[in-house]
BALOSE-382856 format. One line per 8 residues: number of its first residue (from 0); for each residue z, y, x of N, C-alpha, C, CB. Coordinates in Angstrom, 3 decimals. Glycine has a CB too. Layout:
<pts>
NUM	Z:Y:X:Z:Y:X:Z:Y:X:Z:Y:X ~ ...
</pts>
This chain:
<pts>
0	-82.095:18.346:70.067:-80.976:19.234:69.838:-81.055:19.915:68.551:-80.871:20.219:70.888 ~ -82.229:20.402:68.192:-82.542:21.036:66.934:-82.405:20.284:65.939:-83.712:21.521:66.845 ~ -82.671:18.828:66.131:-82.353:17.870:65.078:-80.983:17.743:64.519:-82.680:16.658:65.524 ~ -80.085:18.118:65.194:-78.584:17.913:64.826:-77.991:19.261:64.361:-77.707:17.348:66.118 ~ -78.711:20.489:64.359:-78.258:21.833:63.905:-77.752:21.756:62.607:-79.312:22.848:63.933 ~ -78.611:21.320:61.661:-78.105:21.278:60.406:-76.804:20.461:59.908:-79.108:20.891:59.753 ~ -76.590:19.404:60.739:-75.159:18.739:60.584:-74.110:19.505:61.130:-75.056:17.397:61.246 ~ -74.334:20.183:62.297:-73.366:20.840:62.850:-72.919:22.106:62.085:-73.759:21.103:64.121
8	-73.876:22.569:61.336:-73.799:23.907:60.701:-72.915:23.590:59.331:-75.418:24.575:60.378 ~ -73.275:22.266:58.872:-72.494:21.914:57.616:-71.144:21.615:57.929:-73.063:20.745:56.873 ~ -71.039:20.953:59.150:-69.339:20.900:59.526:-68.789:22.217:59.812:-68.968:19.996:60.908 ~ -69.331:23.160:60.099:-68.619:24.368:60.608:-68.120:25.111:59.348:-69.591:25.324:61.535 ~ -69.126:24.964:58.319:-68.982:25.636:57.103:-67.667:25.008:56.523:-70.283:25.474:56.159 ~ -67.268:23.940:56.611:-66.101:23.294:56.233:-64.717:23.715:56.841:-66.323:21.980:56.496 ~ -64.839:24.326:58.049:-63.665:24.689:59.002:-62.874:25.866:58.249:-64.239:25.213:60.588 ~ -63.362:26.754:57.647:-62.693:27.925:57.107:-61.338:27.421:56.251:-63.788:28.770:56.141
16	-61.519:26.315:55.428:-60.439:25.989:54.498:-59.224:25.565:55.489:-60.901:24.751:53.398 ~ -59.418:25.325:56.448:-58.220:25.061:57.325:-58.231:25.704:58.861:-58.099:23.486:57.439 ~ -59.250:26.615:58.981:-59.489:27.164:60.244:-58.606:28.156:60.618:-60.712:27.640:60.339 ~ -58.514:29.355:59.983:-57.894:30.684:60.586:-56.300:30.510:59.948:-58.837:32.323:59.976 ~ -55.367:30.911:60.819:-53.978:30.877:60.339:-53.686:31.833:59.091:-53.055:31.268:61.520 ~ -54.437:32.954:59.126:-54.089:34.046:57.884:-54.699:33.226:56.533:-55.015:35.825:58.130 ~ -55.997:32.493:56.776:-56.624:32.053:55.747:-55.704:30.759:55.096:-58.087:31.714:56.224 ~ -55.150:29.987:55.974:-54.435:28.921:55.699:-53.082:29.311:55.036:-54.285:28.163:56.905
24	-52.526:30.356:55.685:-51.230:30.975:54.951:-51.491:31.257:53.388:-50.797:32.467:55.687 ~ -52.729:32.112:53.326:-52.964:32.507:51.905:-53.209:31.251:50.909:-54.233:33.478:51.865 ~ -53.877:30.112:51.634:-54.022:28.975:50.856:-52.724:28.197:50.335:-54.815:28.117:51.622 ~ -51.793:28.199:51.349:-50.447:27.811:51.134:-49.712:28.430:50.023:-49.752:28.037:52.264 ~ -49.856:30.048:50.055:-49.134:30.658:48.858:-49.804:30.346:47.508:-49.058:32.210:49.016 ~ -51.014:30.006:47.288:-51.784:29.970:45.848:-51.509:28.283:45.557:-53.779:30.500:45.948 ~ -51.275:27.323:46.503:-51.009:26.032:46.136:-49.775:25.831:45.153:-50.829:25.295:47.356 ~ -49.823:25.003:44.294:-48.640:24.821:43.300:-47.565:24.025:44.222:-49.108:23.891:41.801
32	-46.176:24.222:43.829:-45.079:23.937:44.636:-44.957:22.478:44.369:-43.792:24.792:44.327 ~ -44.376:21.605:45.299:-44.100:20.175:44.996:-42.815:20.130:44.739:-44.432:19.201:46.026 ~ -42.226:19.631:43.788:-40.503:19.604:43.745:-39.906:18.620:44.565:-39.883:19.282:42.299 ~ -38.838:19.119:45.198:-38.253:18.214:46.267:-37.707:16.894:45.744:-37.118:18.932:46.996 ~ -37.698:15.975:46.533:-37.335:14.581:46.031:-35.625:14.444:45.779:-37.888:13.416:47.242 ~ -35.426:13.980:44.601:-34.135:13.751:44.079:-33.296:12.774:44.987:-34.275:13.211:42.669 ~ -32.058:13.215:45.356:-31.180:12.458:46.223:-31.001:11.151:45.316:-29.717:13.289:46.617 ~ -30.860:9.907:46.043:-30.718:8.801:45.239:-29.106:8.717:45.005:-31.398:7.481:45.941
40	-28.327:9.301:45.874:-26.913:9.505:45.277:-26.637:9.883:44.114:-26.266:10.279:45.845 ~ -27.404:11.274:43.736:-27.523:11.925:42.497:-27.951:11.114:41.284:-28.406:12.958:42.668 ~ -28.835:10.114:41.624:-29.474:9.330:40.427:-28.402:8.350:40.196:-30.994:8.581:40.727 ~ -27.827:7.693:41.161:-26.620:6.728:40.897:-25.462:7.421:40.094:-26.002:6.192:42.320 ~ -25.081:8.740:40.334:-23.911:9.281:39.693:-24.444:9.580:38.277:-23.293:10.590:40.466 ~ -25.528:10.103:37.937:-25.943:10.383:36.663:-26.002:9.037:35.820:-27.283:11.111:36.730 ~ -26.464:7.852:36.493:-26.388:6.522:35.733:-25.079:6.065:35.441:-27.030:5.446:36.454 ~ -23.978:6.440:36.465:-22.661:5.864:36.226:-22.151:6.665:34.967:-21.655:5.998:37.556
48	-22.472:8.059:34.903:-21.983:8.776:33.654:-22.486:8.395:32.578:-22.160:10.061:33.629 ~ -23.636:8.070:32.421:-24.340:7.610:31.296:-23.691:6.258:30.866:-25.863:7.476:31.619 ~ -23.402:5.285:31.501:-22.754:4.154:31.206:-21.417:4.217:30.769:-22.810:3.411:32.179 ~ -20.589:5.339:31.526:-19.089:5.594:30.954:-19.441:6.323:29.587:-18.007:6.656:32.057 ~ -20.283:7.056:29.230:-20.460:7.521:27.759:-20.799:6.528:26.806:-21.487:8.514:27.634 ~ -21.535:5.640:27.173:-21.890:4.519:26.356:-20.833:3.694:26.236:-22.975:3.800:26.818 ~ -20.068:3.413:27.142:-18.769:2.583:26.960:-17.872:3.154:26.035:-18.009:2.408:28.222 ~ -17.611:4.545:26.121:-16.543:5.213:25.363:-17.020:5.140:23.753:-16.337:6.846:25.943
56	-18.332:5.269:23.488:-18.972:5.202:22.149:-18.583:3.999:21.697:-20.468:5.342:22.097 ~ -18.993:2.826:22.299:-18.872:1.509:21.805:-17.307:1.212:21.527:-19.522:0.491:22.854 ~ -16.546:1.882:22.462:-15.038:1.578:22.056:-14.659:2.054:20.998:-14.086:1.990:22.884 ~ -15.164:3.383:20.700:-14.645:4.102:19.648:-15.131:3.380:18.354:-15.073:5.591:19.736 ~ -16.256:2.979:18.271:-16.827:2.121:17.273:-16.165:0.909:16.886:-18.020:1.776:17.648 ~ -15.589:0.189:17.881:-14.826:-0.903:17.647:-13.168:-0.672:17.186:-14.964:-1.667:18.921 ~ -12.686:0.512:17.794:-11.322:0.754:17.279:-11.236:1.416:16.149:-10.555:1.407:18.112 ~ -12.238:2.253:15.850:-12.083:3.253:14.798:-11.550:4.322:15.042:-11.486:2.894:13.855
64	-11.192:5.407:14.028:-10.582:6.681:14.313:-8.974:6.294:14.600:-10.829:7.779:12.987 ~ -8.649:7.121:15.594:-7.259:6.879:15.994:-6.257:7.065:14.726:-6.876:7.902:17.199 ~ -6.523:7.942:13.775:-5.621:8.125:12.577:-5.612:6.939:11.761:-6.027:9.292:11.713 ~ -6.494:5.960:11.775:-6.401:4.874:11.007:-5.847:3.723:11.715:-7.612:4.594:10.476 ~ -5.477:3.753:12.798:-4.388:2.891:13.520:-3.107:3.140:13.451:-4.532:2.850:14.768 ~ -2.664:3.086:12.344:-1.235:3.311:12.018:-0.460:2.135:12.051:-1.062:3.900:10.734 ~ 0.321:1.731:10.870:1.178:0.716:10.729:0.388:-0.512:10.579:2.081:0.944:9.649 ~ 0.533:-1.727:11.490:-0.013:-2.862:11.207:0.230:-3.476:9.826:0.358:-3.656:12.150
72	1.231:-3.194:9.448:1.624:-3.900:7.932:0.669:-3.261:6.893:3.356:-3.564:7.387 ~ 0.006:-2.150:7.308:-0.850:-1.789:6.271:-2.496:-2.192:6.336:-0.676:-0.340:6.194 ~ -2.488:-3.336:7.030:-3.738:-3.734:7.260:-4.541:-4.465:6.073:-3.641:-4.537:8.379 ~ -3.395:-4.721:5.268:-4.009:-5.404:3.918:-3.957:-4.460:2.820:-3.207:-6.735:3.427 ~ -3.969:-3.126:2.983:-4.026:-2.174:1.898:-5.509:-2.429:1.471:-3.654:-0.572:2.344 ~ -5.460:-2.138:0.307:-6.820:-2.135:-0.542:-7.043:-3.630:-1.013:-8.213:-1.588:0.414 ~ -6.308:-4.629:-0.535:-6.475:-5.827:-1.184:-5.635:-5.952:-2.441:-6.194:-6.878:-0.274 ~ -6.127:-6.815:-3.542:-5.089:-6.881:-4.628:-3.823:-7.609:-4.366:-5.654:-7.484:-5.780
80	-2.689:-6.992:-4.457:-1.415:-7.527:-4.380:-1.239:-8.873:-5.320:-0.435:-6.397:-4.773 ~ -0.557:-9.747:-4.618:0.078:-10.948:-5.345:0.635:-10.549:-6.723:1.272:-11.572:-4.476 ~ 0.261:-11.443:-7.791:0.720:-11.096:-9.099:2.096:-11.264:-9.231:0.084:-11.822:-10.092 ~ 3.080:-10.502:-9.789:4.498:-10.778:-9.746:4.833:-11.871:-11.086:5.365:-9.229:-9.847 ~ 5.495:-12.638:-10.946:5.658:-13.642:-11.965:6.341:-12.949:-13.317:6.584:-14.864:-11.347 ~ 6.112:-13.623:-14.336:6.684:-13.132:-15.544:8.276:-13.030:-15.618:6.199:-14.003:-16.611 ~ 8.875:-13.969:-14.866:10.299:-14.010:-14.985:10.947:-12.771:-13.800:10.815:-15.730:-14.650 ~ 10.197:-12.723:-12.884:10.650:-11.478:-11.987:10.222:-10.247:-12.737:9.949:-11.462:-10.436
88	9.295:-10.144:-13.447:9.019:-8.842:-14.165:10.022:-8.498:-15.270:7.625:-8.886:-14.792 ~ 10.419:-9.673:-15.609:11.559:-9.595:-16.799:13.038:-9.127:-16.330:11.752:-11.141:-17.486 ~ 13.424:-9.819:-15.090:14.541:-9.414:-14.645:14.518:-8.369:-14.011:15.065:-10.169:-14.050 ~ 13.454:-7.770:-13.333:13.224:-6.281:-12.820:13.645:-5.429:-14.122:11.482:-5.945:-12.305 ~ 12.998:-5.537:-15.123:13.168:-4.808:-16.375:14.663:-4.775:-16.591:12.387:-5.482:-17.602 ~ 15.120:-6.037:-16.857:16.562:-5.896:-17.243:17.503:-5.220:-16.322:17.099:-7.166:-17.469 ~ 17.290:-5.088:-14.891:17.879:-4.377:-14.005:17.985:-2.987:-14.263:17.330:-4.581:-12.929 ~ 16.888:-2.416:-14.712:16.822:-0.988:-15.076:17.885:-0.418:-16.011:15.553:-0.747:-15.682
96	18.643:-1.344:-16.597:19.534:-0.955:-17.730:20.986:-1.163:-17.148:19.250:-1.882:-19.124 ~ 20.948:-1.259:-15.963:22.421:-1.683:-15.498:23.238:-0.281:-15.676:22.480:-2.307:-13.731 ~ 24.691:-0.383:-15.950:25.358:0.947:-16.361:25.217:1.359:-17.634:24.926:2.008:-15.636 ~ 24.256:0.703:-18.496:24.199:1.093:-19.908:25.578:0.801:-20.486:23.050:0.319:-20.701 ~ 26.065:1.489:-21.316:27.429:1.195:-21.955:27.362:0.111:-22.979:28.012:2.454:-22.639 ~ 28.527:-0.514:-23.326:28.516:-1.608:-24.168:28.831:-0.986:-25.708:29.628:-2.731:-23.616 ~ 28.208:-1.495:-26.603:28.744:-1.261:-27.895:28.594:-2.326:-28.775:28.208:-0.164:-28.466 ~ 29.544:-2.732:-29.596:29.311:-3.890:-30.668:28.224:-3.502:-31.616:30.648:-4.209:-31.550
104	27.373:-4.477:-31.656:26.187:-4.536:-32.754:25.254:-3.412:-32.003:26.711:-4.061:-34.593 ~ 25.161:-2.967:-31.108:24.046:-2.008:-30.392:22.994:-2.988:-29.963:24.631:-1.095:-28.992 ~ 21.782:-2.420:-30.277:20.486:-3.266:-29.567:19.812:-2.411:-28.628:19.298:-3.779:-30.648 ~ 20.102:-1.391:-28.155:19.657:-0.667:-27.212:18.572:0.489:-27.640:19.174:-1.588:-26.286 ~ 17.884:1.202:-26.626:18.236:1.292:-25.266:19.399:2.016:-24.829:17.255:1.783:-24.642 ~ 19.928:2.878:-25.508:21.291:3.459:-25.164:22.619:2.724:-24.958:21.564:4.288:-26.112 ~ 22.635:1.850:-25.772:23.940:1.007:-25.895:23.547:-0.327:-26.176:24.935:1.492:-27.020 ~ 24.097:-1.275:-25.770:23.956:-2.665:-26.058:25.239:-3.564:-26.336:23.256:-3.208:-24.957
112	25.112:-4.521:-27.087:26.076:-5.779:-26.859:25.146:-6.932:-26.264:26.843:-6.328:-28.380 ~ 25.988:-7.791:-25.970:25.365:-9.163:-25.245:24.036:-9.289:-25.656:26.112:-10.586:-25.627 ~ 23.962:-9.907:-27.055:22.846:-10.298:-27.511:21.859:-9.309:-27.994:23.117:-11.106:-28.377 ~ 22.445:-8.137:-28.067:21.137:-7.015:-28.222:20.497:-6.701:-27.212:21.429:-5.719:-28.678 ~ 21.192:-6.836:-25.833:20.654:-6.756:-24.567:19.730:-7.796:-24.280:21.628:-6.740:-23.634 ~ 19.901:-8.887:-24.340:18.864:-10.219:-24.268:17.745:-10.066:-25.036:19.469:-11.570:-24.772 ~ 18.103:-9.730:-26.363:16.971:-9.636:-27.298:15.845:-8.487:-27.173:17.569:-9.508:-28.593 ~ 16.669:-7.408:-26.657:15.764:-6.229:-26.443:15.125:-6.466:-25.104:16.545:-4.806:-26.483
120	15.518:-7.205:-24.060:14.761:-7.337:-22.575:13.481:-8.406:-23.093:15.989:-8.172:-21.077 ~ 13.903:-9.625:-23.950:12.726:-10.513:-24.095:11.773:-9.972:-25.006:13.092:-11.855:-24.550 ~ 12.040:-8.928:-25.830:11.230:-8.451:-26.927:10.213:-7.808:-26.110:11.957:-7.491:-28.013 ~ 10.531:-6.933:-25.116:9.484:-6.191:-24.381:8.451:-7.444:-23.687:10.284:-5.111:-23.128 ~ 8.660:-8.491:-23.591:7.638:-9.498:-23.043:7.152:-10.393:-24.178:8.272:-10.417:-21.870 ~ 7.305:-9.973:-25.461:6.600:-10.895:-26.391:7.489:-11.855:-27.137:5.599:-11.687:-25.645 ~ 8.728:-12.006:-26.712:9.578:-13.059:-27.095:10.679:-12.460:-28.227:10.295:-13.665:-25.728 ~ 10.638:-12.820:-29.343:11.459:-12.394:-30.412:12.925:-13.280:-30.401:10.583:-12.592:-31.813
128	13.961:-12.604:-30.098:15.377:-13.356:-30.298:15.966:-12.780:-31.351:16.392:-13.295:-29.107 ~ 16.727:-13.517:-31.982:17.693:-13.018:-33.147:18.931:-12.261:-32.421:18.299:-14.393:-34.135 ~ 19.502:-11.330:-33.251:20.745:-10.575:-32.568:21.862:-11.329:-32.756:21.065:-9.159:-33.116 ~ 21.931:-12.544:-32.105:23.330:-13.228:-32.281:23.194:-14.394:-31.191:23.644:-13.861:-33.975 ~ 24.141:-14.236:-30.181:24.137:-15.272:-29.238:24.402:-16.665:-29.709:25.042:-14.963:-28.285 ~ 24.865:-16.902:-30.815:24.782:-18.495:-31.238:23.592:-18.656:-31.968:26.017:-19.055:-32.179 ~ 22.760:-17.649:-32.393:21.462:-18.015:-32.981:20.481:-18.084:-31.845:20.988:-16.989:-34.086 ~ 20.774:-17.392:-30.689:19.785:-17.512:-29.488:19.904:-18.940:-28.818:20.112:-16.338:-28.338
136	21.135:-19.405:-28.771:21.410:-20.564:-28.197:20.780:-21.892:-28.967:22.871:-20.591:-28.092 ~ 20.559:-21.612:-30.397:20.133:-22.824:-31.215:18.432:-22.409:-30.862:20.759:-22.837:-33.175 ~ 17.922:-21.191:-30.514:16.406:-21.311:-30.441:16.012:-21.687:-29.057:15.677:-19.971:-30.843 ~ 16.893:-21.784:-28.133:16.471:-22.147:-26.853:16.195:-23.631:-26.634:17.441:-21.703:-25.936 ~ 15.314:-23.980:-25.824:15.116:-25.534:-25.413:16.316:-25.490:-24.191:13.239:-26.013:-24.758 ~ 17.167:-26.613:-24.410:18.473:-26.901:-23.896:18.243:-27.220:-22.353:19.176:-28.136:-24.721 ~ 19.023:-26.637:-21.412:18.745:-26.963:-19.867:20.223:-27.832:-19.927:18.581:-25.358:-18.535 ~ 20.141:-28.998:-19.538:21.156:-29.814:-19.485:21.968:-29.755:-18.303:20.729:-30.984:-19.673
144	21.185:-29.768:-16.916:22.002:-30.098:-15.799:21.860:-28.591:-14.967:21.401:-31.589:-14.925 ~ 22.685:-28.424:-14.212:22.612:-27.268:-13.409:21.639:-27.332:-12.400:23.807:-26.989:-12.838 ~ 21.060:-28.358:-11.854:19.913:-28.469:-11.071:18.631:-28.149:-11.594:19.843:-29.640:-10.641 ~ 18.743:-28.113:-12.964:17.402:-27.832:-13.708:17.461:-26.206:-14.120:17.246:-28.899:-15.189 ~ 18.481:-25.622:-13.819:18.411:-23.959:-14.123:17.761:-23.189:-13.327:19.630:-23.282:-14.128 ~ 17.061:-22.137:-14.188:16.024:-21.297:-13.598:16.184:-20.055:-13.809:14.818:-21.564:-13.978 ~ 15.865:-19.170:-12.934:15.842:-17.606:-13.142:15.211:-17.231:-14.623:14.865:-16.863:-11.889 ~ 15.806:-16.577:-15.314:15.343:-16.016:-16.689:15.966:-16.968:-17.916:13.579:-16.012:-16.753
152	16.741:-17.953:-17.354:17.289:-18.701:-18.409:18.320:-18.051:-19.257:17.812:-19.840:-17.894 ~ 18.738:-18.477:-20.331:19.825:-17.717:-20.990:21.124:-18.456:-20.844:19.522:-17.476:-22.486 ~ 22.182:-17.901:-20.554:23.650:-18.857:-20.255:24.430:-18.482:-21.382:24.626:-18.504:-18.721 ~ 25.452:-19.107:-21.803:26.172:-19.047:-23.041:27.705:-19.082:-22.748:25.737:-20.223:-23.971 ~ 28.541:-18.502:-23.185:30.057:-18.504:-23.038:30.731:-18.407:-24.319:30.547:-17.369:-22.175 ~ 31.834:-19.099:-24.337:32.756:-19.101:-25.392:33.304:-17.627:-25.697:33.891:-20.072:-25.034 ~ 33.680:-17.540:-26.944:34.267:-16.133:-27.402:35.588:-16.047:-26.753:34.441:-15.955:-29.065 ~ 36.045:-14.764:-26.707:37.407:-14.510:-26.360:38.598:-15.195:-27.155:37.557:-13.123:-26.452
160	38.404:-15.229:-28.458:39.248:-15.913:-29.363:39.204:-17.259:-29.460:39.081:-15.502:-30.504 ~ 37.839:-18.064:-28.999:37.532:-19.252:-29.242:36.693:-19.834:-28.222:37.022:-19.310:-30.409 ~ 37.100:-20.387:-27.061:36.301:-20.581:-25.987:35.301:-21.902:-26.377:37.257:-20.784:-24.664 ~ 35.529:-22.314:-27.498:34.494:-23.393:-28.059:33.132:-23.110:-28.897:35.262:-24.219:-28.950 ~ 33.609:-21.612:-29.367:32.555:-21.215:-30.113:31.623:-20.072:-29.370:33.130:-20.745:-31.425 ~ 30.338:-20.303:-29.348:29.589:-19.296:-28.514:29.944:-17.817:-28.961:27.991:-19.546:-28.654 ~ 30.197:-16.987:-27.945:30.350:-15.558:-28.442:29.907:-14.540:-27.350:31.881:-15.265:-28.856 ~ 29.128:-15.140:-26.187:28.537:-14.230:-25.229:27.284:-14.928:-24.690:29.555:-13.851:-24.071
168	26.356:-13.929:-24.248:24.948:-14.633:-23.594:24.768:-13.390:-22.464:23.309:-14.846:-24.926 ~ 24.133:-14.097:-21.477:23.401:-13.463:-20.335:22.175:-14.106:-19.754:24.291:-13.324:-19.274 ~ 21.519:-13.326:-18.650:20.294:-13.858:-18.275:20.516:-14.346:-16.916:19.163:-12.877:-18.380 ~ 20.189:-15.564:-16.426:20.253:-16.055:-15.291:19.431:-15.030:-14.233:19.754:-17.470:-15.417 ~ 19.833:-14.466:-13.009:19.308:-13.674:-12.025:18.853:-14.539:-10.946:20.250:-12.687:-11.574 ~ 19.829:-15.358:-10.417:19.549:-16.474:-9.105:20.406:-17.517:-9.239:19.811:-15.909:-7.559 ~ 20.070:-18.598:-8.684:20.951:-19.831:-8.530:21.192:-20.182:-7.087:20.316:-21.062:-9.230 ~ 22.634:-20.371:-6.862:22.920:-20.849:-5.344:23.293:-22.338:-5.394:24.210:-19.977:-4.598
176	22.360:-23.096:-5.442:22.532:-24.633:-5.565:23.667:-24.982:-4.431:20.974:-25.511:-5.266 ~ 23.750:-24.678:-3.204:24.525:-25.045:-2.147:26.015:-24.672:-2.679:24.045:-24.297:-0.772 ~ 26.216:-23.650:-3.495:27.493:-23.268:-3.865:28.078:-23.591:-5.108:27.556:-22.076:-3.774 ~ 26.902:-24.111:-5.963:26.908:-24.565:-7.342:27.274:-23.608:-8.234:27.719:-25.632:-7.542 ~ 26.637:-22.406:-8.098:26.934:-20.991:-8.818:25.762:-20.483:-9.229:27.611:-19.898:-7.950 ~ 25.874:-19.491:-10.228:24.559:-18.482:-10.379:25.201:-17.211:-10.652:23.417:-18.861:-11.669 ~ 23.970:-16.120:-10.625:24.444:-14.795:-10.944:23.629:-14.466:-12.123:24.306:-13.743:-9.768 ~ 24.279:-13.804:-13.238:23.624:-13.548:-14.519:23.881:-12.115:-14.798:24.140:-14.475:-15.680
184	22.627:-11.403:-15.397:22.976:-10.096:-15.948:23.227:-9.926:-17.186:22.149:-9.273:-15.748 ~ 24.169:-9.263:-17.842:24.605:-9.457:-19.073:25.282:-7.848:-19.535:25.694:-10.806:-19.037 ~ 25.473:-7.706:-20.792:26.352:-6.602:-21.417:27.699:-6.735:-21.603:25.955:-6.297:-22.605 ~ 28.546:-6.271:-20.616:29.770:-6.767:-20.712:30.763:-5.685:-21.516:30.221:-7.116:-19.271 ~ 31.756:-5.985:-22.218:32.593:-5.129:-22.798:33.233:-3.964:-21.937:33.545:-5.909:-23.345 ~ 33.697:-4.422:-20.614:34.278:-3.523:-19.891:33.325:-2.621:-19.098:35.158:-4.169:-19.104 ~ 32.226:-3.141:-18.501:31.298:-2.114:-17.783:29.893:-2.013:-18.088:31.305:-2.340:-16.423 ~ 29.528:-2.270:-19.488:28.414:-2.304:-19.825:27.398:-3.292:-19.119:28.124:-1.132:-19.776
192	26.018:-3.051:-18.932:25.182:-3.952:-18.363:25.499:-3.849:-16.789:23.675:-3.648:-18.775 ~ 25.807:-5.058:-16.398:26.036:-5.476:-15.023:25.594:-6.951:-14.606:27.486:-5.326:-14.771 ~ 25.634:-7.363:-13.175:25.417:-8.444:-12.698:26.872:-9.339:-12.274:24.488:-8.116:-11.625 ~ 27.179:-10.427:-12.686:28.290:-10.979:-12.488:27.951:-12.331:-11.937:29.083:-10.957:-13.658 ~ 29.002:-13.205:-11.323:28.750:-14.507:-10.849:29.752:-15.391:-11.887:29.097:-14.644:-9.128 ~ 28.756:-16.679:-11.775:29.355:-17.666:-12.797:30.857:-18.307:-12.397:28.272:-18.915:-12.953 ~ 31.135:-18.063:-11.079:32.342:-18.692:-10.652:33.572:-17.821:-10.813:32.205:-19.102:-9.257 ~ 33.356:-16.754:-11.508:34.759:-15.878:-11.978:35.279:-16.643:-12.996:34.546:-14.276:-12.585
200	36.759:-16.659:-12.798:37.459:-17.397:-13.636:37.289:-17.317:-15.249:38.680:-17.118:-13.281 ~ 37.088:-15.982:-15.717:36.810:-15.752:-16.941:35.591:-16.818:-17.545:36.469:-14.275:-16.973 ~ 34.602:-16.648:-16.779:33.403:-17.293:-17.270:33.269:-18.746:-16.936:32.253:-16.601:-16.764 ~ 34.155:-19.153:-15.886:33.995:-20.638:-15.565:34.738:-21.384:-16.793:34.703:-21.053:-14.007 ~ 35.842:-20.598:-17.352:36.644:-21.401:-18.334:35.700:-21.415:-19.739:38.260:-20.653:-18.581 ~ 34.741:-20.426:-19.918:34.189:-20.215:-21.003:32.562:-20.632:-21.119:34.477:-18.878:-21.222 ~ 32.356:-21.281:-19.971:30.907:-21.626:-20.039:30.522:-22.825:-20.818:30.401:-21.815:-18.722 ~ 29.451:-22.711:-21.719:29.212:-23.759:-22.747:27.665:-24.382:-22.211:29.211:-23.016:-24.479
208	26.775:-23.534:-22.019:25.606:-24.311:-21.364:24.456:-23.194:-21.304:25.111:-25.754:-22.306 ~ 23.411:-23.786:-21.041:22.269:-22.754:-20.895:20.983:-23.428:-21.967:21.728:-22.627:-19.010 ~ 20.092:-22.331:-22.057:18.790:-22.695:-22.561:17.597:-21.787:-21.984:18.840:-22.605:-24.100 ~ 16.414:-22.350:-22.348:15.356:-21.547:-22.085:14.250:-21.056:-22.816:14.936:-21.976:-21.326 ~ 14.013:-19.806:-22.715:13.007:-19.191:-23.600:11.480:-19.242:-23.008:13.448:-17.680:-23.846 ~ 11.364:-18.773:-21.803:10.373:-18.655:-20.971:9.592:-20.080:-20.844:10.934:-18.123:-19.690 ~ 8.415:-20.133:-20.609:7.769:-21.524:-19.936:8.327:-21.717:-18.743:6.210:-21.540:-19.674 ~ 8.341:-23.086:-18.231:8.842:-23.814:-17.195:8.165:-23.148:-15.978:8.575:-25.350:-17.358
216	8.979:-22.933:-14.944:8.361:-22.819:-13.601:7.345:-21.753:-13.461:7.734:-24.074:-13.231 ~ 7.608:-20.421:-13.978:6.651:-19.561:-14.200:7.219:-18.332:-13.079:6.521:-19.186:-15.901
</pts>
């Protein structure tokens, strides 16, 4: 029996760490607290919120700021616009003089006669025309047929007192092939610079022909 006393004594020395209730309580108070387990439902909810935030960030990146989502017609802004043709530029410039009064011998820009108007407009684009409708007719390349008529061509009409002699000139604005007519801009004696149609009786009776100053098909 004496042989086992040291072993029993060693065993008893270990008992105080969990022996008396008072000492056990003191040990529990000094031990570090163990955090409670997180509920799995909370984890799922947090993960769902994180996914929603990530989705909203990605959507904003794809769409861009709301203020930029304006008119879809503006999606091409910033790209170079198609170059306006020379004839369209010339006609647009000619239209800026609509209403300018007529005066015989005037070459603009405050007043024009017919050849003064055409020479002034073409000079702005590098084409020198004489201040005479008859002389301009001789300078043009002839346009023989109506089907060959183009915007920007010059059209010539007979004078008031002699319909066989060139006395008036204008610039073709557009052609209506179906109706066999065209509109032209010119300096008229009655209304100054204006647009009229070729089918008006006065001009139908006096139409002589057309000529081209600008390059073909521009």
